C-alpha angles and dihedrals in degrees: 000000000000115000115253127243108209115206096193131015108182117186096149123147094017099121090238097160126190097300093062094053094076092052091045092051091050091048094051095048121094105272092017123159102251099029107027093168098053110124099173145350118216101189125021118188118193103149121144096024106123090248115164136181094294092055091044091054091050090051089046090057089052092045092052097047113018114017097107114180096007111156102161131033116185114196104146124138095032133111099261116146134200094282093053094046093049091048091054094050092046090050092054090051093046093049091070091216097110137116089047120245099200119126095247100037102030112155096019127117131225110297101226124182111203102147122129094036132108099272123142093220097195092050092047091051092049092050093049093047090052094052122116088243089081092233124183109216113198133184125201143134129249129168132256124226091276092055094251119142113260118198112216137187110203119196115202132182125240089277093056094254118141113251102167132014113202104192115195088002092143090063103089136157114228103176123072091228090056090060091060095055119105103220107180092183090063097041118127111280116242091234125076141204098310097093092056095057099070098064098023115130113253096005115143120210 
C-alpha cells in the first residue's frame, strides 16, 4: 500500500505526559508500530499535555531524524523548560529540512508554538546564538489576524534563511500554579501558520 501523508494529527489536551512521547514518535515515523504506513505529518498538535523536557527531547529526536514533511509543531501550555526548547530548535536545524521547499511555503521555517511553558527565553536565545550552527536569533513583533501584537523569536541559519519561527515564544509561565490555570484567552488559535506567509520577509509565493 502507498504510505500516507497526514495533514493534521491532533492529540492536544490528552494528558499524554513525557512517557507517551516516545511511543508517539515511533508511531508517526515511517514503519512505526501504530501507523506503519505514515510517510509524513504536516501539522502536529500536542498542546496541553503535561509534556516536560524529557518528552521534548524525545520529540526532538523524532524531529531531527524522522519528521518528514512537518510544517507546524504545537507544544504550548506544557511544562517544557529551557533545555527542551533548545533541543527542539537544534533538532529542526540539524534535520536539514528547513527552510521548507514546498511550493506554498517555500523559504519558511518550522512554525513552532512553545509559549506558556517554563522556558527562560533569554537563556534559550543565548544558547542558540552560541551554537556551532551559526544561528541568527531575532526578536520582533508582528500582528495576528485580529490586529493584536504578536511577539516572535525567529531563528535563521548562517545564510539568513528562516529555520524556526517561535510565535508568542516570549509569553511563558514561570510559576507552577500558573501552569494549572485554564486561560481561554491564551489558548492555541484554531488557525495555523498560513496567515504569516503573505507578509513574511523573504517568502516566495
